C-alpha positions as CSV (number, residue, x, y, z in Angstrom):
1,M,-41.7,30.9,-49.1
2,V,-40.7,27.3,-48.2
3,E,-43.4,24.8,-47.7
4,K,-43.5,21.2,-46.5
5,T,-44.1,18.5,-49.0
6,G,-45.6,15.1,-48.8
7,Y,-42.4,13.3,-49.7
8,D,-40.8,13.2,-46.3
9,S,-41.5,14.7,-42.9
10,C,-38.5,17.0,-43.2
11,A,-38.5,17.6,-47.0
12,E,-39.2,21.2,-48.1
13,A,-40.2,22.6,-51.5
14,V,-37.6,25.3,-52.3
15,P,-37.6,28.1,-54.9
16,L,-36.4,27.3,-58.4
17,G,-32.7,28.2,-58.8
18,A,-31.8,27.5,-55.2
19,H,-28.5,25.8,-54.6
20,L,-29.2,22.1,-54.2
21,L,-27.1,19.0,-53.7
22,A,-28.5,15.6,-54.8
23,C,-27.3,12.4,-53.2
24,S,-27.5,9.5,-55.5
25,P,-28.1,5.9,-54.4
26,D,-24.5,5.0,-55.2
27,G,-23.3,7.5,-52.6
28,G,-22.3,10.2,-55.1
29,V,-23.3,13.8,-54.7
30,R,-24.5,15.9,-57.7
31,E,-25.2,19.6,-57.7
32,V,-28.7,20.3,-59.0
33,S,-29.2,23.8,-60.3
34,R,-33.0,23.7,-60.7
35,L,-35.6,21.4,-59.3
36,A,-39.2,21.5,-60.2
37,T,-41.3,19.9,-57.5
38,Q,-44.9,19.1,-57.3
39,T,-46.1,19.2,-53.7
40,R,-48.5,16.6,-52.5
41,P,-50.9,16.9,-49.7
42,Q,-49.7,15.4,-46.4
43,E,-52.5,12.8,-46.6
44,Q,-51.0,11.3,-49.7
45,P,-47.4,10.5,-48.8
46,L,-45.1,9.3,-51.5
47,N,-42.7,6.5,-51.0
48,P,-39.7,7.3,-53.2
49,P,-38.4,4.4,-55.4
50,R,-35.3,2.6,-54.2
51,N,-32.9,4.3,-56.6
52,S,-34.2,7.9,-56.2
53,Y,-32.2,10.9,-55.3
54,V,-32.4,12.6,-51.9
55,V,-32.1,16.4,-52.3
56,H,-30.6,18.6,-49.6
57,H,-31.2,22.4,-49.7
58,E,-28.3,24.5,-48.7
59,P,-29.5,28.1,-48.3
60,E,-27.1,30.7,-49.4
61,C,-25.7,32.8,-46.6
62,D,-23.3,35.7,-46.3
63,A,-20.1,34.1,-45.2
64,G,-18.5,37.5,-44.7
65,P,-15.2,38.7,-46.1
66,P,-12.7,36.1,-47.1
67,L,-10.0,35.4,-44.5
68,A,-6.4,36.5,-45.0
69,P,-4.2,33.7,-46.3
70,S,-2.4,31.8,-43.5
71,W,0.2,29.0,-43.1
72,P,-2.2,26.1,-43.7
73,D,-3.1,27.7,-47.1
74,V,0.7,27.6,-48.0
75,E,0.8,23.9,-46.8
76,K,-2.2,23.1,-49.1
77,V,-0.5,24.7,-52.1
78,L,2.8,23.0,-51.4
79,D,1.1,19.6,-50.9
80,G,-0.8,20.0,-54.2
81,L,2.3,21.0,-56.1
82,A,4.2,18.1,-54.7
83,R,1.4,15.6,-55.5
84,A,1.3,16.9,-59.1
85,G,5.1,16.9,-59.5
86,A,4.6,20.5,-60.7
87,T,7.2,22.6,-62.4
88,I,7.3,26.0,-60.9
89,T,8.5,29.0,-62.9
90,I,11.0,31.0,-60.8
91,T,12.2,33.5,-63.5
92,P,11.4,33.7,-67.2
93,T,14.4,31.4,-67.8
94,S,14.4,29.3,-64.7
95,T,12.1,26.5,-63.4
96,T,12.1,24.2,-60.4
97,M,10.3,20.9,-60.0
98,I,9.1,19.6,-56.6
99,G,10.7,16.1,-56.7
100,G,9.7,15.1,-53.2
101,Y,7.9,16.3,-50.1
102,E,7.9,15.1,-46.5
103,S,5.0,17.0,-45.0
104,G,6.2,19.3,-42.2
105,R,9.8,18.3,-42.7
106,R,11.4,19.1,-46.1
107,V,10.8,19.5,-49.8
108,L,13.0,18.4,-52.6
109,L,13.6,21.1,-55.2
110,Q,15.0,19.9,-58.6
111,S,16.4,22.5,-61.0
112,S,19.1,22.8,-63.7
113,S,21.6,23.3,-60.8
114,G,20.7,20.0,-59.3
115,P,18.5,18.6,-56.5
116,R,18.3,20.4,-53.1
117,W,16.4,19.7,-50.0
118,L,14.7,22.7,-48.3
119,A,13.4,22.6,-44.8
120,V,9.7,23.3,-44.5
121,E,10.6,25.4,-41.4
122,S,12.5,27.7,-43.7
123,I,9.4,28.2,-45.8
124,R,7.4,28.8,-42.7
125,E,9.9,31.5,-41.5
126,C,9.6,33.3,-44.8
127,W,5.8,33.1,-44.6
128,E,5.9,34.5,-41.1
129,R,8.0,37.4,-42.4
130,F,5.4,37.9,-45.2
131,E,2.6,38.0,-42.5
132,E,4.6,40.6,-40.5
133,L,5.3,42.9,-43.5
134,G,2.1,42.4,-45.5
135,R,4.2,42.8,-48.7
136,I,7.4,41.2,-49.7
137,G,10.0,41.1,-52.5
138,R,12.8,38.7,-53.2
139,S,15.2,40.5,-50.9
140,D,12.8,40.1,-48.0
141,V,13.0,36.3,-48.1
142,L,16.7,35.6,-48.8
143,E,17.1,34.0,-45.4
144,P,16.7,31.3,-44.3
145,G,17.3,28.9,-47.1
146,R,18.6,31.2,-49.8
147,C,15.6,30.2,-52.0
148,S,13.9,33.6,-52.5
149,G,12.8,32.8,-56.1
150,F,11.1,29.7,-55.0
151,M,9.5,31.4,-52.0
152,I,8.0,34.1,-54.3
153,A,6.9,31.5,-56.8
154,L,5.2,29.4,-54.1
155,F,3.6,32.2,-52.2
156,R,2.3,33.7,-55.5
157,Q,0.1,30.6,-55.8
158,V,-1.6,30.9,-52.4
159,P,-5.2,32.2,-52.6
160,G,-5.4,35.7,-51.3
161,V,-1.9,36.7,-52.4
162,T,-1.6,39.2,-55.3
163,E,1.4,40.5,-57.3
164,E,2.3,44.1,-57.9
165,R,5.2,45.7,-59.7
166,V,6.9,48.8,-58.4
167,R,9.6,50.4,-60.7
168,G,10.2,47.0,-62.3
169,D,10.4,45.0,-59.1
170,V,7.9,42.3,-58.2
171,Y,6.3,42.3,-54.8
172,L,3.7,40.0,-53.3
173,V,0.9,41.5,-51.3
174,R,-1.1,39.4,-48.7
175,D,-4.8,40.2,-48.5
176,S,-5.3,41.5,-44.9
177,S,-9.1,40.8,-44.7
């Protein structure tokens, strides 16, 4: 049961343990796991002090099943890896580092064999093939770009993509929710 409080005309008392966010006076947001409130009658309104927190209740709701991973998810992973200058394991003995990234255009892969620019459109074409098939191995993403090891290593990091082994071969499976 949610009741009105005397703090604010739109403030509500919420059950203990409800998911709450508290906005501090400095503009920051803090999650509050429990909040004990004492309700006051409407005839005794309370004026909160200047540096108090304002609490917003976000009721939990069923968001439904997670969506299948899509191209924007791949772009987010690629952008995050590029910003971090991440080293990506391609095979147990081979790694690649993202040395540069021009969003929507190209990515610079740096490995022991030297630097190489790869068109983002090539990555997108491989992702579209993955979407069509639902499951891919390295041989499925040889073209375009001839960077199947990188494609598998990149797609493996996308939320909603899982790895499975069949007779020693590695395949990625895209969640189809």
